[in-house]
C-alpha positions as CSV (number, residue, x, y, z in Angstrom):
1,X,-5.9,-71.9,-48.5
2,X,-4.8,-70.9,-45.0
3,X,-7.4,-70.5,-42.1
4,X,-6.9,-66.7,-42.3
5,X,-7.6,-66.6,-46.0
6,X,-10.6,-68.9,-45.5
7,X,-12.1,-66.6,-42.8
8,X,-11.5,-63.5,-44.8
9,X,-13.1,-65.0,-48.0
10,X,-16.2,-66.0,-46.0
11,X,-16.5,-62.5,-44.6
12,X,-16.2,-61.0,-48.0
13,X,-18.9,-63.4,-49.3
14,X,-21.5,-62.0,-46.9
15,X,-24.0,-59.9,-48.8
16,X,-24.2,-56.3,-47.6
17,X,-26.4,-53.5,-48.7
18,X,-25.2,-49.9,-48.8
19,X,-27.0,-47.7,-46.3
20,X,-27.0,-43.9,-46.4
21,X,-25.3,-42.1,-43.7
22,X,-27.6,-40.6,-41.1
23,X,-28.5,-37.0,-41.4
24,X,-27.0,-34.8,-38.7
25,X,-29.6,-32.6,-37.2
26,X,-29.2,-28.9,-36.5
27,X,-28.4,-28.2,-32.9
28,X,-29.3,-24.5,-32.8
29,X,-30.7,-23.0,-29.7
30,X,-33.8,-20.9,-30.4
31,X,-33.3,-18.6,-27.5
32,X,-31.6,-15.3,-26.6
33,X,-27.9,-16.3,-26.6
34,X,-26.9,-13.7,-24.0
35,X,-29.6,-14.8,-21.6
36,X,-28.9,-18.5,-22.1
37,X,-25.2,-17.8,-21.5
38,X,-25.9,-15.9,-18.3
39,X,-28.1,-18.7,-17.0
40,X,-25.4,-21.3,-17.9
41,X,-22.7,-19.3,-16.0
42,X,-25.0,-19.0,-13.0
43,X,-25.5,-22.7,-13.1
44,X,-21.8,-23.2,-13.2
45,X,-21.4,-21.1,-10.0
46,X,-20.0,-18.1,-11.9
47,X,-21.4,-14.6,-12.2
48,X,-22.0,-12.2,-15.1
49,X,-21.3,-8.6,-13.9
50,X,-21.1,-5.2,-15.4
51,X,-18.1,-2.9,-15.1
52,X,-19.5,-1.1,-12.0
53,X,-20.1,-4.3,-10.1
54,X,-16.6,-5.6,-11.0
55,X,-15.0,-2.3,-9.7
56,X,-17.1,-2.6,-6.5
57,X,-15.9,-6.2,-6.0
58,X,-12.3,-5.1,-6.5
59,X,-12.6,-2.1,-4.1
60,X,-14.5,-3.9,-1.3
61,X,-11.9,-6.7,-1.2
62,X,-9.0,-4.3,-1.5
63,X,-7.1,-6.5,-3.9
64,X,-3.5,-5.4,-4.5
65,X,-2.2,-8.2,-6.8
66,X,-4.2,-7.9,-10.0
67,X,-3.1,-8.7,-13.5
68,X,-5.2,-7.3,-16.4
69,X,-4.4,-8.8,-19.8
70,X,-7.7,-7.7,-21.3
71,X,-6.8,-3.9,-21.5
72,X,-10.6,-3.4,-21.0
73,X,-10.9,-2.5,-17.4
74,X,-10.3,1.1,-16.4
75,X,-9.3,2.8,-13.1
76,X,-7.5,0.0,-11.4
77,X,-3.8,-0.5,-10.6
78,X,-2.4,-3.7,-12.0
79,X,0.8,-5.6,-12.1
80,X,2.7,-6.7,-15.2
81,X,2.6,-10.3,-16.2
82,X,5.9,-11.9,-14.9
83,X,8.1,-14.1,-17.1
84,X,8.0,-17.0,-14.6
85,X,4.7,-18.6,-13.6
86,X,6.1,-19.2,-10.1
87,X,5.8,-15.5,-9.5
88,X,2.0,-15.9,-9.8
89,X,1.7,-17.9,-6.5
90,X,-0.1,-15.1,-4.6
91,X,-2.1,-13.6,-7.4
92,X,-5.5,-12.4,-6.2
93,X,-7.2,-11.4,-9.5
94,X,-6.5,-12.2,-13.1
95,X,-8.5,-10.3,-15.8
96,X,-8.2,-11.9,-19.3
97,X,-10.1,-11.6,-22.6
98,X,-12.1,-14.6,-23.9
99,X,-12.3,-15.2,-27.6
100,X,-16.0,-16.4,-27.5
101,X,-18.6,-17.9,-25.2
102,X,-20.9,-20.9,-25.7
103,X,-24.5,-20.2,-24.6
104,X,-25.6,-23.8,-24.0
105,X,-23.0,-24.4,-21.2
106,X,-21.3,-21.1,-20.4
107,X,-17.9,-22.3,-21.7
108,X,-15.4,-19.6,-22.8
109,X,-12.6,-20.3,-25.3
110,X,-9.1,-19.2,-24.4
111,X,-5.7,-19.7,-26.0
112,X,-2.1,-18.7,-25.2
113,X,-2.8,-15.3,-26.8
114,X,-5.4,-14.6,-24.1
115,X,-3.7,-15.9,-20.9
116,X,0.0,-15.1,-21.3
117,X,1.1,-17.9,-19.0
118,X,-0.8,-21.2,-19.0
119,X,-1.0,-21.3,-15.2
120,X,-2.7,-17.9,-14.9
121,X,-6.4,-18.9,-15.0
122,X,-5.8,-21.7,-12.6
123,X,-3.5,-20.2,-10.0
124,X,-5.3,-16.9,-9.5
125,X,-7.7,-16.7,-6.6
126,X,-10.4,-14.9,-8.7
127,X,-10.8,-15.0,-12.5
128,X,-12.4,-12.3,-14.5
129,X,-13.0,-12.9,-18.2
130,X,-13.9,-10.0,-20.5
131,X,-16.1,-11.1,-23.4
132,X,-17.6,-9.4,-26.4
133,X,-21.3,-10.2,-26.2
134,X,-21.4,-10.4,-30.0
135,X,-19.0,-13.3,-29.8
136,X,-21.5,-15.7,-28.3
137,X,-22.3,-18.9,-30.2
138,X,-25.2,-21.3,-29.5
139,X,-23.5,-24.6,-28.8
140,X,-20.3,-26.7,-28.8
141,X,-20.9,-27.8,-32.4
142,X,-20.6,-24.2,-33.5
143,X,-17.8,-23.6,-31.1
144,X,-15.6,-26.3,-32.6
145,X,-16.4,-25.1,-36.1
146,X,-15.3,-21.6,-35.0
147,X,-12.1,-23.0,-33.5
148,X,-11.3,-24.9,-36.7
149,X,-7.6,-25.2,-37.2
150,X,-6.5,-22.3,-35.1
151,X,-2.7,-22.0,-34.9
152,X,-2.2,-22.1,-31.1
153,X,-0.1,-24.4,-29.0
154,X,-2.7,-24.4,-26.2
155,X,-6.4,-23.8,-25.9
156,X,-9.2,-24.6,-23.3
157,X,-12.7,-23.9,-22.4
158,X,-13.4,-22.5,-18.9
159,X,-17.0,-22.5,-17.8
160,X,-16.9,-21.6,-14.1
161,X,-14.7,-21.6,-11.0
162,X,-12.9,-24.7,-10.0
163,X,-15.2,-27.3,-8.4
164,X,-14.8,-30.8,-7.0
165,X,-17.0,-33.1,-4.9
166,X,-16.4,-36.2,-2.9
167,X,-18.4,-39.4,-2.6
168,X,-20.7,-37.7,0.0
169,X,-21.5,-35.0,-2.7
170,X,-19.9,-32.2,-0.7
171,X,-19.2,-29.5,-3.3
172,X,-15.9,-27.6,-2.8
173,X,-15.4,-24.5,-5.0
174,X,-11.9,-23.3,-5.6
175,X,-10.0,-26.5,-4.6
176,X,-8.0,-26.8,-7.8
177,X,-8.2,-23.3,-9.3
178,X,-9.9,-20.0,-9.1
179,X,-12.5,-19.6,-6.3
180,X,-14.7,-17.4,-8.5
181,X,-15.4,-16.6,-12.1
182,X,-16.9,-13.3,-13.2
183,X,-17.7,-12.5,-16.8
184,X,-17.9,-8.9,-18.0
185,X,-19.6,-8.3,-21.3
186,X,-18.2,-5.5,-23.4
187,X,-19.1,-4.3,-26.9
188,X,-15.9,-4.4,-29.0
């Protein structure tokens, strides 16, 4: 008998008892999902606004380079999505539609179908996500069940504007992506 076979036979001879798998607890939030989502977005340095506040934000800043892929925002002039992401270099505002939001952390699920060009939510100066308030889920466990086996080449969660910090804990917002995130709830 080789040393390998000797070691394996000794391991197999060790008595073991079958143990049941642990029960997986329910992770449901017993709170108002909309309010929990709003608090999570605020904690992530984002903002939940209504249509009037969004229009006010757009008018005050006099943005001229806006792309709206949500088809939910009225009374603003927008640009068409270009074929080449390089043409997004000076984009001021991107308005896209989220598939669903997660109340526990403010994450919003997006796929290629929502963003058109993968660079869009990262290269824009300000990101607006339109979200059906009935699409909120409690937590990431439910979110991943909802995603399931979606047939998409690309998907991501966005939970706020871009943020980074250095060793001195100096927070910089907008260093690697959008400087702001605004979420607009709609009833679809």
